[in-house]
C-alpha positions as CSV (number, residue, x, y, z in Angstrom):
1,M,-5.6,44.7,32.8
2,H,-7.1,42.9,34.7
3,D,-7.3,39.0,35.4
4,I,-10.9,37.8,34.8
5,R,-10.0,34.3,36.9
6,A,-9.0,36.8,40.0
7,I,-12.1,38.8,39.3
8,R,-14.3,35.3,39.3
9,D,-12.7,34.1,42.7
10,N,-13.2,37.4,44.7
11,P,-15.9,39.8,43.0
12,D,-16.7,41.5,46.1
13,A,-13.0,42.9,46.6
14,F,-12.9,43.9,43.2
15,D,-15.8,46.0,43.4
16,R,-14.8,47.4,46.5
17,D,-11.7,49.0,44.5
18,L,-13.7,50.0,41.9
19,A,-15.7,52.0,44.5
20,R,-12.6,53.6,46.0
21,R,-12.0,55.1,42.6
22,G,-15.4,56.3,42.2
23,L,-16.4,53.6,40.1
24,A,-19.6,51.4,40.0
25,S,-19.3,47.9,40.5
26,L,-18.7,45.9,37.3
27,S,-17.8,42.4,38.5
28,S,-21.5,40.8,37.5
29,A,-21.1,42.3,34.0
30,L,-17.4,41.2,33.2
31,I,-18.3,37.5,34.6
32,A,-21.1,37.8,32.3
33,L,-19.0,38.6,29.4
34,D,-16.8,35.7,30.5
35,E,-19.7,33.3,30.4
36,A,-20.7,34.2,27.1
37,R,-16.9,33.8,26.1
38,K,-16.6,30.4,27.5
39,S,-20.0,29.1,25.9
40,A,-18.9,30.7,22.3
41,V,-15.4,28.6,23.2
42,S,-17.1,25.4,24.0
43,A,-19.6,25.9,20.9
44,A,-16.5,26.2,18.6
45,Q,-14.8,23.3,20.5
46,A,-17.9,21.0,20.2
47,N,-18.0,21.7,16.5
48,Q,-14.4,20.4,16.0
49,E,-14.9,17.5,18.5
50,R,-18.1,16.4,16.2
51,R,-16.2,16.8,13.0
52,N,-13.1,14.6,14.3
53,A,-15.6,12.3,15.6
54,L,-17.7,12.2,12.5
55,A,-14.4,11.7,10.5
56,K,-14.0,8.1,12.4
57,E,-17.4,7.0,11.5
58,I,-17.0,8.1,8.1
59,G,-14.0,5.9,7.8
60,G,-15.9,2.9,9.3
61,A,-19.1,3.5,7.2
62,K,-16.8,3.3,4.1
63,K,-15.0,0.4,5.4
64,A,-18.4,-1.3,5.7
65,K,-19.4,0.0,2.1
66,D,-22.5,1.5,3.7
67,E,-22.4,4.5,1.3
68,A,-25.8,5.6,2.3
69,R,-24.3,6.0,5.8
70,A,-20.9,7.7,4.5
71,A,-23.0,10.2,2.7
72,A,-25.4,11.4,5.5
73,L,-22.2,11.6,7.6
74,M,-20.5,13.6,5.2
75,A,-23.2,16.2,4.8
76,E,-23.3,16.6,8.7
77,V,-19.3,17.2,8.3
78,A,-19.9,19.8,5.5
79,A,-22.9,21.5,7.4
80,L,-20.4,21.5,10.8
81,K,-17.7,23.0,8.4
82,S,-20.2,25.7,6.9
83,A,-20.7,27.0,10.7
84,E,-17.1,27.0,11.5
85,A,-16.9,30.6,10.7
86,D,-19.9,31.9,12.6
87,L,-18.5,30.1,15.6
88,K,-15.0,31.5,15.4
89,A,-16.5,34.9,14.7
90,A,-19.0,34.8,17.7
91,Q,-15.7,33.5,19.7
92,D,-13.8,36.3,18.4
93,R,-16.7,38.9,19.3
94,A,-17.0,37.4,22.9
95,D,-13.5,37.6,23.3
96,A,-13.3,41.2,22.0
97,A,-16.2,42.2,24.1
98,L,-14.3,41.0,27.4
99,S,-11.1,42.6,26.7
100,E,-12.6,46.0,25.8
101,K,-14.5,45.9,28.9
102,L,-11.3,45.2,30.5
103,A,-8.8,47.3,29.4
104,A,-11.1,50.5,30.1
105,I,-11.1,49.4,33.8
106,P,-8.3,51.5,36.1
107,N,-5.8,49.8,38.2
108,Q,-6.5,48.5,41.6
109,P,-5.3,50.8,44.4
110,K,-2.9,49.3,46.9
111,P,-4.6,49.1,50.6
112,D,-2.6,51.8,52.0
113,V,-3.4,54.4,49.4
114,P,-5.3,57.0,50.8
115,D,-9.2,57.5,49.9
116,G,-10.2,60.7,48.0
117,A,-12.1,62.4,44.9
118,D,-9.3,64.8,43.7
119,E,-5.9,66.3,44.5
120,H,-7.2,67.6,47.9
121,G,-7.6,64.1,49.2
122,N,-3.5,63.8,48.6
123,V,-1.5,63.2,51.7
124,L,1.8,64.5,52.6
125,Y,4.4,61.8,52.7
126,R,7.7,64.0,53.4
127,S,9.2,67.3,52.6
128,H,12.7,68.5,52.1
129,A,13.7,72.2,52.8
130,S,16.6,73.7,50.6
131,A,19.9,74.7,52.2
132,R,19.7,78.1,51.0
133,E,17.0,80.6,52.2
134,R,13.3,79.9,50.5
135,L,12.1,82.2,48.6
136,T,8.7,83.1,49.5
137,E,7.5,85.1,46.3
138,G,9.5,86.4,43.1
139,R,8.9,86.9,39.5
140,E,7.4,83.9,37.5
141,H,9.6,81.9,35.2
142,F,8.2,83.5,31.9
143,E,8.6,86.9,33.3
144,L,12.1,86.5,34.0
145,G,13.0,84.6,30.4
146,E,10.8,87.1,28.4
147,A,12.9,90.1,29.9
148,S,16.4,88.4,29.0
149,G,15.1,87.8,25.9
150,L,15.8,84.0,26.2
151,I,12.5,82.7,26.3
152,D,10.3,83.4,23.0
153,F,6.9,82.3,23.0
154,E,5.7,84.8,20.1
155,S,8.1,82.9,17.6
156,A,7.0,79.3,18.8
157,A,3.6,80.3,18.3
158,K,4.4,81.1,14.5
159,L,5.9,78.3,14.3
160,S,3.7,75.6,16.0
161,G,1.1,77.5,17.9
162,S,0.2,77.5,21.3
163,R,1.8,75.6,24.3
164,F,5.3,75.7,22.5
165,V,8.5,77.9,23.5
166,V,11.5,78.5,21.9
167,L,14.6,79.2,24.2
168,K,17.7,80.4,23.5
169,G,21.2,80.9,24.3
170,Q,21.9,80.5,28.0
171,L,18.4,79.4,28.8
172,A,18.7,76.7,25.9
173,R,22.3,75.6,27.4
174,L,20.6,75.7,31.0
175,E,17.9,72.9,30.1
176,R,20.3,70.7,28.2
177,A,22.7,70.8,31.1
178,L,19.8,69.9,33.6
179,G,19.1,66.7,31.3
180,Q,22.6,65.6,31.2
181,F,23.1,66.3,34.7
182,M,19.9,64.0,35.5
183,L,21.2,61.1,33.1
184,D,24.7,61.3,34.7
185,L,23.4,60.8,38.3
186,H,20.8,57.9,37.3
187,T,23.3,55.7,35.5
188,Q,26.4,56.7,37.5
189,E,24.9,56.8,40.8
190,H,21.8,55.1,40.7
191,G,22.5,52.0,38.3
192,Y,20.1,52.8,35.7
193,L,20.8,51.9,32.2
194,E,20.7,54.7,29.8
195,V,18.5,54.0,26.6
196,A,17.8,56.0,23.4
197,P,14.5,54.9,22.4
198,P,12.3,55.6,19.5
199,V,9.6,58.7,19.9
200,L,7.6,57.1,17.1
201,V,5.8,53.8,18.4
202,R,2.9,51.7,17.2
203,D,-0.5,51.1,19.0
204,A,0.5,47.7,20.7
205,A,3.1,50.1,22.7
206,M,0.4,52.7,23.7
207,F,-2.0,49.8,24.7
208,G,0.7,48.0,26.7
209,T,1.3,50.9,29.0
210,A,-2.5,51.9,28.9
211,Q,-2.4,55.2,27.3
212,L,-5.0,53.5,24.4
213,P,-7.7,53.2,24.1
214,K,-8.8,55.1,27.2
215,F,-6.5,58.2,26.4
216,A,-6.3,58.6,22.5
217,D,-7.3,61.9,22.7
218,D,-4.5,63.2,25.1
219,Q,-2.5,62.3,22.2
220,F,-0.5,63.3,19.0
221,S,-0.6,60.6,16.1
222,V,1.2,60.7,12.6
223,F,0.7,58.3,9.4
224,K,3.9,57.3,7.5
225,G,3.7,58.3,4.4
226,L,1.8,61.1,2.3
227,D,-0.3,63.3,4.4
228,T,-3.7,64.6,3.9
229,A,-2.9,68.4,2.7
230,T,-0.7,66.8,0.0
231,A,-3.1,64.2,-1.0
232,T,-5.7,66.8,-1.5
233,A,-3.3,69.2,-3.6
234,T,-1.9,66.5,-6.0
235,G,-5.6,64.5,-6.2
236,T,-4.3,61.4,-4.4
237,E,-5.1,59.6,-1.5
238,P,-3.3,60.2,1.5
239,D,-1.4,56.9,2.9
240,R,-3.4,55.6,6.0
241,T,-1.3,52.3,6.2
242,E,0.9,52.8,9.1
243,K,0.1,54.9,12.1
244,F,2.3,56.2,14.7
245,W,1.9,57.7,18.0
246,L,4.7,60.4,20.0
247,I,5.4,59.3,23.0
248,P,3.7,61.1,25.8
249,T,6.7,60.1,28.4
250,A,9.7,57.5,27.7
251,E,7.8,55.1,30.3
252,V,6.0,54.1,27.0
253,P,8.9,52.7,24.7
254,L,11.0,51.6,27.9
255,T,8.4,49.7,29.5
256,N,7.5,47.7,26.2
257,L,11.2,46.7,25.8
258,V,9.9,43.6,27.7
259,R,6.8,42.9,26.0
260,E,6.0,39.6,24.7
261,S,9.1,38.1,26.8
262,I,9.9,35.8,29.4
263,L,12.8,36.8,31.5
264,R,14.9,35.1,34.0
265,E,14.5,36.0,37.4
266,E,18.2,36.6,38.2
267,E,17.8,39.6,35.4
268,L,15.6,41.2,37.5
269,P,15.4,44.1,38.8
270,L,16.1,45.9,34.8
271,R,16.3,49.7,35.6
272,F,16.2,51.8,32.2
273,T,16.5,55.6,31.8
274,A,16.0,57.8,29.0
275,L,15.9,61.7,28.1
276,T,13.3,62.2,25.5
277,P,11.1,64.8,23.8
278,C,7.6,64.0,25.1
279,F,4.6,64.7,23.4
280,R,1.1,65.6,25.0
281,A,-2.4,66.9,23.7
282,E,-3.3,68.2,26.6
283,A,-7.0,67.4,25.4
284,G,-8.3,67.9,29.3
285,A,-6.2,70.8,30.3
286,A,-8.0,73.6,28.3
287,G,-7.6,77.0,29.9
288,R,-5.1,75.5,32.8
289,D,-1.4,77.1,33.1
290,T,-1.9,79.0,29.9
291,R,1.1,81.1,30.4
292,G,4.7,80.1,30.5
293,M,6.1,76.5,30.2
294,L,4.4,74.3,33.0
295,R,2.1,72.8,30.3
296,Q,3.3,72.4,27.0
297,H,2.5,70.2,23.9
298,Q,6.3,69.4,23.8
299,F,9.0,69.3,26.4
300,N,12.1,67.0,27.6
301,K,11.7,64.7,30.4
302,V,14.0,62.1,32.1
303,E,12.2,58.6,32.6
304,L,13.1,56.0,35.2
305,V,11.4,52.7,34.4
306,S,12.1,49.4,36.6
307,I,10.8,45.7,35.9
308,T,10.9,43.8,39.2
309,S,9.5,40.8,40.7
310,P,6.1,41.0,42.5
311,E,7.9,40.3,45.9
312,E,10.4,43.5,45.1
313,S,8.0,45.9,43.4
314,A,7.0,47.8,46.5
315,N,11.1,48.5,47.8
316,E,11.7,49.3,44.2
317,H,9.0,51.8,44.6
318,E,10.4,53.7,47.5
319,R,13.9,53.6,45.7
320,M,12.7,55.1,42.5
321,L,11.1,57.9,44.6
322,T,14.5,58.3,46.3
323,C,16.2,58.5,42.9
324,A,14.0,61.0,41.6
325,E,14.3,63.1,45.1
326,A,18.0,62.9,44.6
327,V,17.6,65.2,41.9
328,L,16.1,68.0,43.7
329,K,18.5,67.8,46.6
330,K,21.5,68.2,44.4
331,L,19.9,71.0,42.7
332,D,19.3,72.6,46.3
333,L,15.6,73.0,45.5
334,P,12.8,72.8,48.5
335,Y,10.1,70.2,47.6
336,R,7.6,68.2,49.4
337,V,6.5,64.4,48.7
338,M,2.4,63.6,48.1
339,T,0.8,60.3,48.4
340,L,-1.9,60.3,46.1
341,C,-5.4,59.4,46.8
342,T,-7.8,57.0,44.7
343,G,-9.2,59.6,43.0
344,D,-6.1,61.5,41.7
345,M,-3.9,58.1,40.8
346,G,-3.3,57.7,37.1
347,F,-5.5,55.2,35.4
348,A,-2.6,52.1,35.4
349,S,-1.1,53.1,38.8
350,Q,-1.3,51.1,41.9
351,K,0.4,53.9,44.0
352,T,2.0,56.9,43.1
353,Y,4.2,59.4,44.9
354,D,4.4,62.8,43.4
355,I,7.3,65.1,44.1
356,E,6.3,69.0,44.0
357,V,8.7,71.5,44.0
358,W,8.4,74.8,45.6
359,V,7.7,77.6,42.8
360,P,8.0,81.3,44.4
361,G,6.4,82.7,41.3
362,Q,3.4,81.1,42.0
363,R,3.7,81.2,45.8
364,T,2.9,77.1,45.6
365,H,4.1,73.8,45.0
366,R,3.8,72.1,41.5
367,E,4.6,68.6,40.3
368,I,7.5,67.8,38.6
369,S,8.3,63.9,39.0
370,S,5.3,61.2,39.3
371,C,6.6,57.5,40.7
372,S,4.5,55.0,40.1
373,V,3.9,51.2,41.1
374,C,1.7,49.2,38.1
375,G,2.0,45.8,39.6
376,P,1.0,43.0,36.9
377,F,-1.6,45.5,35.1
378,Q,0.9,46.8,32.4
379,A,2.4,43.5,32.1
380,R,-0.8,41.7,31.5
381,R,-1.3,44.4,28.4
382,M,2.2,43.8,27.2
383,N,2.3,39.7,28.1
384,A,5.8,40.6,30.1
385,R,6.6,37.7,32.4
386,Y,9.3,36.0,34.1
387,R,10.1,32.5,35.2
388,G,10.8,32.2,39.0
389,K,12.2,29.5,40.8
390,D,9.3,27.2,40.7
391,G,9.7,27.4,36.6
392,K,6.3,28.4,35.7
393,P,5.8,32.0,34.0
394,A,4.5,35.0,36.1
395,Y,3.7,38.4,35.4
396,V,6.4,41.1,35.9
397,H,5.7,44.2,38.2
398,T,6.4,47.4,36.1
399,L,7.1,51.1,37.6
400,N,8.0,54.2,36.1
401,G,8.9,57.7,37.2
402,S,10.1,61.1,36.1
403,G,13.9,61.9,36.9
404,V,12.2,64.5,36.5
405,A,10.7,66.8,34.2
406,V,13.6,69.1,32.5
407,G,11.2,71.9,31.6
408,R,9.7,71.9,35.0
409,A,13.3,71.9,36.7
410,L,14.3,74.6,34.2
411,I,11.4,76.8,35.5
412,A,12.0,75.6,39.4
413,V,15.9,77.0,39.3
414,M,14.9,80.0,37.6
415,E,12.4,80.8,40.1
416,N,14.2,79.9,43.2
417,Y,17.8,81.0,42.2
418,Q,16.4,84.4,40.8
419,N,18.1,87.4,41.8
420,P,16.5,91.1,42.7
421,D,18.1,92.4,39.1
422,G,16.5,89.7,37.4
423,S,19.9,87.3,36.9
424,I,19.6,83.7,37.6
425,T,22.6,82.0,39.8
426,I,23.1,78.5,38.2
427,P,23.2,75.9,41.0
428,S,27.1,74.6,41.7
429,V,25.8,71.0,40.5
430,L,25.7,72.4,36.7
431,H,28.5,74.2,36.6
432,P,30.4,71.6,34.9
433,Y,27.6,71.2,32.3
434,M,27.6,75.0,31.8
435,G,31.4,75.5,30.9
436,G,32.0,76.7,34.4
437,L,29.5,79.7,33.8
438,N,27.6,80.2,37.4
439,R,25.0,83.2,36.4
440,I,22.7,84.0,33.7
441,E,22.7,87.9,33.1
442,G,20.5,87.8,30.1
443,A,20.5,87.9,26.1
444,H,24.1,88.2,24.7
């Protein structure tokens, strides 16, 4: 969410940042909406002030026993009171119009973010080679998994449809091992606090991290109570009184832990991590990555969230990236870090690093983590603040990153550690989580 006062103070800078995002100038329209809002507020205030003044005048008229004047003044009060609802409604409409417009505008990119229209404008930040010899090609993960009988897309389709998977046996255990390893790394070595959050959240939480309203079609939602099918069968009305959203990432509940609060500066930074299932409708991904596990409706991910002061958010961004990279280094996977350009950044981000792991089956790099700094953008939507040394409340800065996507880590391990006979060597760091098992041979 943007600060309309900052837009008023420097409209040209705001429009330049929008242009870098490929958007037309909006400052004039926003300022006009703010003027309409201010006019509506002033009209409501003037109404109340006049009523207060009339109350005193009525008292004076009655004291002077001027009944005619008292009656006239009381009639004016009645007229003002009858107009109060309309004035309040006009103020609410003006507030909503400005808020709706502001809520639909993406965050302003930092000055050092490269300009570009899409992923082709992303810039290499750094790369990391594995200690082992890098495979330049190989079988894809779904070929390896289906051959061993440990990946089952057919059963998943019967249960839930496309973009779901059933993992079995040692691959199911390997996925669990990856998630546990990542949580232990981030909590024991990187200082994150483990959180087990709800995976169903309300509208306000999704709005706070900017999944709503713009990206509603990319989400899954559920209603509490009687569903439509049951209601139709029984001839009753479905319960639509309480709606929840399945989280697309643990960023949503973790970041919203500080919503509507004022933190003490000495509490910062707050660092949270969680391993949760994530749910995405993938409405904008029709026809992309239809084979395999790269783009699923349901997947597991370890999320990292930081809440900082404005002065520390840039340093925290680099720190978070290093924490995410540590996962791939310990797994000994080759990867590169890309700085996303303005046209490829997420809606709420000021700056984003993507970690892309090498997948030899596709002979390319694929994203396994995004680490973003959002500045005060989400904090304004959540009303999350801290009290600085001057004693005045100010908005915190929020950051989020994958630490990392568990399903994609599984893909990367399978493809990078595959052997000519179709078996998969297990990275040494995962041996304790696999009961000492160091190789997946096939179905048992």
